[in-house]
C-alpha positions in Angstrom: 64.2 12.1 -14.6 62.1 9.0 -15.1 63.5 6.2 -17.4 62.1 2.7 -18.8 63.5 0.2 -16.1 62.1 -3.1 -16.8 62.2 -4.5 -13.3 59.4 -6.9 -13.9 60.5 -10.0 -15.8 57.1 -12.0 -15.9 59.9 -15.3 -16.8 60.6 -15.4 -13.3 56.9 -16.0 -12.4 57.0 -20.2 -11.9 60.5 -19.6 -9.9 58.9 -17.0 -7.6 57.6 -18.5 -4.1 54.0 -18.2 -3.2 53.6 -15.8 0.1 51.6 -17.6 2.3 50.1 -14.7 4.2 49.3 -13.0 1.0 47.6 -16.1 0.1 45.6 -16.5 3.5 44.7 -12.9 3.3 43.5 -12.8 -0.1 41.6 -16.1 0.0 39.9 -14.9 3.5 39.0 -11.9 1.8 37.0 -13.7 -0.9 35.5 -15.9 1.5 34.8 -14.5 4.4 34.7 -10.6 3.5 31.4 -10.0 5.4 32.4 -11.6 8.5 33.5 -8.5 10.4 35.7 -10.4 13.0 37.6 -12.5 10.6 37.9 -9.7 8.2 39.5 -7.6 11.2 41.7 -10.5 12.0 42.9 -10.7 8.4 43.6 -7.1 8.2 45.9 -7.1 11.7 48.0 -10.2 10.7 48.6 -8.5 7.1 49.4 -5.3 8.6 51.7 -6.8 11.4 53.6 -9.0 9.1 54.6 -6.1 6.5 55.6 -3.9 9.6 57.9 -6.6 10.9 59.2 -7.2 7.7 59.7 -3.4 7.3 61.6 -2.9 10.5 63.6 -6.4 10.2 65.1 -5.5 7.1 65.8 -1.8 8.5 64.8 -0.2 4.7 64.0 3.0 3.7 61.4 4.3 1.6 63.2 5.8 -1.5 62.1 8.8 -3.5 60.5 6.8 -6.3 58.1 5.1 -3.4 57.4 8.2 -1.8 56.5 9.6 -4.9 54.0 6.7 -5.8 52.7 6.6 -2.1 51.6 10.3 -2.3 49.9 9.8 -5.7 48.1 6.9 -3.9 47.1 9.0 -1.1 45.8 12.0 -3.8 43.6 8.9 -5.4 42.1 6.6 -3.0 42.8 8.4 0.1 41.6 11.6 -1.1 38.3 9.8 -2.4 37.9 8.3 1.2 38.3 11.7 2.9 35.6 13.5 0.5 33.5 10.7 1.1 33.7 11.3 4.7 33.4 15.0 4.3 30.2 14.4 2.4 28.2 13.1 5.2 28.0 16.6 6.3 26.0 17.5 3.0 24.4 13.8 2.2 20.8 13.8 1.0 20.0 11.0 3.7 21.6 8.3 5.9 21.8 5.0 4.9 21.0 2.2 7.6 23.9 -0.3 7.9 26.0 1.5 5.1 29.5 0.2 4.6 30.8 2.4 1.7 32.9 4.5 4.1 34.4 1.7 5.9 35.0 -0.2 2.9 36.8 2.7 1.3 39.0 3.4 4.1 39.9 -0.5 4.8 41.0 -0.7 0.9 42.7 2.4 1.1 44.7 1.3 4.4 45.0 -2.2 3.0 46.3 -0.9 -0.2 48.9 1.2 1.3 49.8 -1.9 3.1 50.5 -3.5 -0.1 52.7 -0.7 -1.5 55.1 -0.6 1.5 55.7 -4.3 1.1 56.1 -5.0 -2.6 59.6 -3.0 -3.0 60.9 -5.2 -6.0 60.3 -7.4 -9.0 60.5 -10.8 -6.5 58.0 -9.4 -3.8 55.3 -8.3 -6.7 55.7 -11.6 -8.6 55.1 -13.3 -5.1 51.8 -11.3 -4.2 50.8 -11.8 -7.7 51.2 -15.5 -7.6 49.0 -15.5 -4.1 46.6 -13.4 -5.4 46.2 -15.7 -8.3 46.3 -19.2 -6.7 43.8 -17.6 -4.0 41.6 -16.7 -6.9 41.8 -20.3 -8.6 40.5 -21.9 -4.9 37.5 -19.0 -5.3 36.7 -20.5 -8.5 36.5 -24.1 -6.9 34.8 -23.0 -4.0 32.2 -21.2 -5.8 31.5 -24.1 -8.1 31.1 -26.8 -5.9 29.1 -24.6 -3.3 26.5 -23.8 -6.0 24.2 -26.3 -7.7 24.9 -26.8 -11.3 21.0 -25.9 -12.0 21.9 -22.5 -10.6 24.8 -21.5 -12.6 24.3 -18.2 -14.1 21.8 -17.5 -11.3 22.4 -14.0 -9.7 20.4 -14.4 -6.9 22.1 -18.3 -6.0 25.8 -18.3 -7.7 28.3 -17.9 -5.1 26.2 -16.8 -2.5 27.1 -19.5 0.0 30.3 -17.8 0.7 28.4 -14.2 0.1 30.1 -13.6 -3.2 28.3 -12.5 -6.1 28.4 -13.7 -9.7 29.5 -10.4 -11.1 32.4 -10.4 -8.8 33.4 -13.6 -9.5 33.5 -12.6 -12.8 35.3 -9.4 -12.2 38.2 -11.8 -10.7 38.0 -14.5 -13.6 38.1 -11.6 -16.3 40.9 -10.0 -14.6 43.2 -13.4 -13.8 42.2 -15.1 -17.2 43.8 -12.2 -19.0 47.1 -12.4 -16.8 47.2 -16.5 -17.3 46.5 -16.0 -21.3 49.3 -13.3 -21.2 51.6 -15.1 -19.2 51.4 -18.2 -20.8 51.6 -16.9 -24.2 54.7 -14.8 -23.6 56.4 -17.2 -20.9 55.0 -20.4 -21.2 54.1 -20.5 -17.4 53.5 -24.0 -15.7 50.0 -25.1 -15.6 49.6 -22.1 -17.7 46.6 -24.1 -19.8 44.9 -25.4 -17.0 44.8 -21.6 -15.0 42.9 -20.2 -18.5 40.9 -23.3 -18.5 39.7 -22.7 -14.7 39.0 -18.8 -15.2 37.3 -19.3 -18.4 35.2 -22.0 -17.3 34.1 -20.3 -14.1 33.5 -17.2 -16.1 31.1 -18.7 -18.0 29.4 -20.5 -15.5 28.8 -17.0 -13.8 26.9 -15.4 -16.6 28.3 -12.2 -16.0 27.9 -10.4 -19.3 30.2 -7.3 -18.0 33.3 -10.0 -17.3 32.7 -11.8 -20.2 32.7 -8.4 -22.3 36.0 -7.3 -20.2 37.7 -10.4 -21.1 37.0 -9.8 -25.0 38.3 -6.3 -24.5 41.7 -7.7 -23.0 42.1 -10.2 -25.8 41.7 -7.4 -28.3 44.0 -5.3 -26.5 46.4 -8.1 -26.3 46.7 -8.5 -30.0 46.7 -4.8 -30.5 49.9 -4.4 -28.4 51.8 -6.9 -30.4 54.8 -5.8 -31.9 54.5 -7.8 -35.1 51.0 -7.3 -36.5 49.4 -6.5 -40.1 48.3 -3.2 -40.4 44.9 -4.2 -41.9 44.1 -6.6 -38.9 45.1 -3.9 -36.5 42.7 -1.4 -38.1 40.1 -3.9 -38.3 40.3 -4.6 -34.5 40.4 -0.8 -33.8 37.3 -0.3 -35.7 35.7 -2.9 -33.6 37.2 -1.5 -30.3 36.0 2.0 -31.3 32.5 0.5 -32.0 32.3 -1.4 -28.7 33.7 1.6 -26.9 30.7 4.0 -28.6 28.3 1.4 -27.6 29.4 1.2 -24.0 29.7 5.2 -23.7 26.0 5.3 -25.5 24.4 3.5 -22.2 24.9 6.4 -19.8 24.3 9.5 -22.5 20.6 9.7 -22.6 20.6 11.0 -26.0 22.3 8.4 -27.3 20.4 5.9 -25.4 17.1 6.9 -26.8 18.2 7.6 -30.3 20.8 4.7 -31.1 20.8 2.1 -28.3 16.9 1.4 -28.0 16.4 1.4 -31.7 19.1 -1.3 -32.0 17.0 -3.1 -29.3 13.7 -2.7 -30.8 15.5 -4.0 -34.1 16.4 -7.0 -32.5 13.0 -7.2 -30.8 11.4 -7.1 -34.1 13.4 -9.6 -35.5 13.0 -12.1 -32.5 9.2 -11.2 -32.4 9.3 -9.9 -29.1 7.8 -7.0 -28.0 10.2 -6.7 -24.8 13.8 -6.7 -24.2 16.2 -7.7 -21.5 14.8 -5.7 -18.1 18.0 -5.8 -16.2 19.7 -3.7 -19.3 16.8 -1.4 -19.4 16.6 -0.9 -15.4 20.6 -0.5 -15.7 20.1 2.4 -18.2 17.2 4.1 -16.1 19.6 4.1 -13.2 22.6 5.7 -15.2 19.9 8.4 -16.7 18.6 9.3 -12.9 22.5 9.5 -11.8 23.4 11.5 -14.1 20.2 13.6 -13.4 21.5 13.9 -9.9 24.6 15.1 -11.0 23.2 17.9 -13.4 21.7 19.0 -10.3 24.3 19.3 -7.8 27.6 19.0 -10.2 30.2 20.2 -7.8 30.1 17.9 -4.7 26.7 16.0 -5.6 24.4 14.6 -3.2 27.1 13.0 -0.7 28.0 9.5 0.4 25.5 6.9 -0.7 23.6 9.9 -2.4 22.2 7.8 -5.2 20.9 4.8 -3.4 19.0 7.2 -0.9 17.8 9.8 -3.3 16.5 6.7 -5.4 14.7 5.2 -2.5 12.6 8.4 -1.9 12.1 8.8 -5.8 11.7 5.4 -7.0 10.1 6.6 -10.3 12.2 7.1 -13.5 10.7 8.0 -16.8 7.2 6.6 -15.7 8.6 3.4 -14.5 8.3 2.6 -10.6 11.1 0.3 -9.2 10.3 -1.8 -5.7 14.1 -2.4 -4.9 16.6 0.4 -4.0 19.6 0.1 -6.2 23.2 1.3 -7.1 23.4 3.0 -10.6 25.7 0.2 -11.9 27.8 3.0 -13.6 30.7 4.3 -11.9 30.4 7.8 -13.9 26.9 7.7 -12.9 27.5 7.1 -9.0 30.6 9.2 -8.7 28.6 12.1 -10.0 25.8 11.7 -8.2 27.6 11.1 -5.1 30.4 13.3 -5.0 30.1 15.5 -8.4 33.1 16.4 -10.5 35.3 16.6 -7.6 34.9 13.0 -7.3 35.2 12.1 -10.9 38.4 13.9 -11.0 39.4 12.3 -7.8 39.2 8.9 -9.0 40.1 9.0 -12.6 43.4 11.5 -12.7 45.4 8.6 -11.6 43.9 5.8 -13.4 44.0 7.9 -16.9 47.7 8.9 -16.1 48.8 5.5 -15.7 46.9 4.4 -19.0 48.2 7.3 -21.2 51.7 6.9 -19.8 51.6 3.1 -20.1 50.3 3.2 -23.4 53.4 5.7 -24.7 55.8 3.2 -23.3 54.6 -0.3 -23.7 56.8 -1.0 -26.6 59.5 -0.8 -24.5 58.2 -2.9 -21.3 56.2 -6.1 -21.1 55.0 -5.4 -18.0 53.5 -1.7 -19.3 51.9 -3.8 -21.8 50.1 -5.8 -19.6 49.1 -2.4 -17.5 47.3 -1.2 -20.9 45.6 -4.7 -21.3 44.1 -4.6 -17.8 43.5 -0.9 -17.2 42.2 -0.5 -20.6 39.8 -3.5 -20.4 38.6 -2.1 -16.8 38.4 1.3 -17.7 35.7 0.5 -20.5 33.7 -1.7 -17.9 32.9 1.1 -15.7 30.0 2.0 -17.6 28.5 -1.2 -15.7 29.9 -1.4 -12.0 31.3 0.8 -9.1 35.1 -0.2 -9.0 35.6 1.4 -5.6 32.9 0.1 -3.6 34.6 -3.6 -3.7 37.8 -4.9 -1.8 38.4 -7.0 -4.7 38.4 -4.6 -7.4 40.4 -2.1 -5.5 43.0 -4.4 -4.7 43.2 -5.3 -8.4 43.8 -1.7 -9.1 46.7 -1.5 -6.9 48.3 -4.5 -8.2 48.4 -2.5 -11.8 49.4 0.4 -9.9 52.5 -1.5 -8.4 53.4 -3.1 -12.0 53.5 0.6 -13.1 55.4 1.7 -10.3 57.9 -1.1 -10.6 58.6 -0.2 -14.6 60.1 3.1 -14.0 62.6 4.5 -12.0 64.1 8.1 -11.4 67.8 8.5 -12.3 69.4 9.2 -9.1 72.5 7.9 -7.4 70.4 7.2 -4.0 68.7 4.5 -6.1 71.9 2.5 -6.3 71.7 2.0 -2.5 70.4 -1.7 -2.2 68.7 -0.8 0.9 66.3 1.6 -0.6 62.6 0.3 -1.1 62.4 0.5 -5.4 
């Protein structure tokens, strides 16, 4: 029987010490993730650290943790396995593809984090390490990018091989976390952290990340215990409209009948005959991905199916593209590559965590933060592919850890202090 057990109390965030091994790991993955040897060294160091810690403390994995690990394996582990097996029926092989290796390493290192974080103290320590590494990332990106190139997709953050949307994602996540922790517990340097993340986010020019932070703030307001019903109703209407607009971008019929008409309306008002080429291109990518999904709905075209098929079929609705690209939409990408099997594998755990957290967030502050982060992230799946980057997977694993530590199973065994909670 599971019961709410608020094991994460964020008022201890300031008192929790930084874990330097995890700090170096996260910072190294931010700055050197494209360097194979440095990346390998970082992985090995973290694995050795966790394994030594595990045996030195002579701990045992509790039923609660085994349950989470099994769920994790049926989520990211199964998606990794499907990606590996899909090479047997893949449309074509993408030269120098790192998709499978990224998935495998994300799964392996995520598992290491699940094993290490056994209580509130360790979770807050790893969270603080991740947050501080993200602050350093912001400084590095801002200092290595010429001010004149802020917002430039091809230049911003490229000195360390980062991309503006990736930096924006980090700022949206930790910007929301910093705002939440400052408002609820007045954490030390809270205002400064909020400023750093918001400033970097604005400089990145990432529209999706700005939208995610806005949704996070809306969810933060909606989940307040004391809130006027009329205000809550207005916010809900705004959120529903935002959701509808997001969903409309990957449904061809709604794209044609609603989204493009709104764009045409704004173009008419502005006296322009053209609208954002990036937006138009992404709409067409989604259209192609859903078309591929409808052609092979069960298992899709295999790993890197969208990008290899798009390379051979660069004309979409009469428009020719000169560069290959991913679909920029998680539903279209998963559907095109791995079909309905891939979609179910990825979304079952995310939806389970979100629904259960929504039902219980009033009893648990950590679950409230889960709703804010996961809810906003899920909406932005219409504009990115979360399982394709280490950072995004690690952020989702932090949410999973928050969720895990908020529940326990009533059992006499849990009382044993040697068990990993």
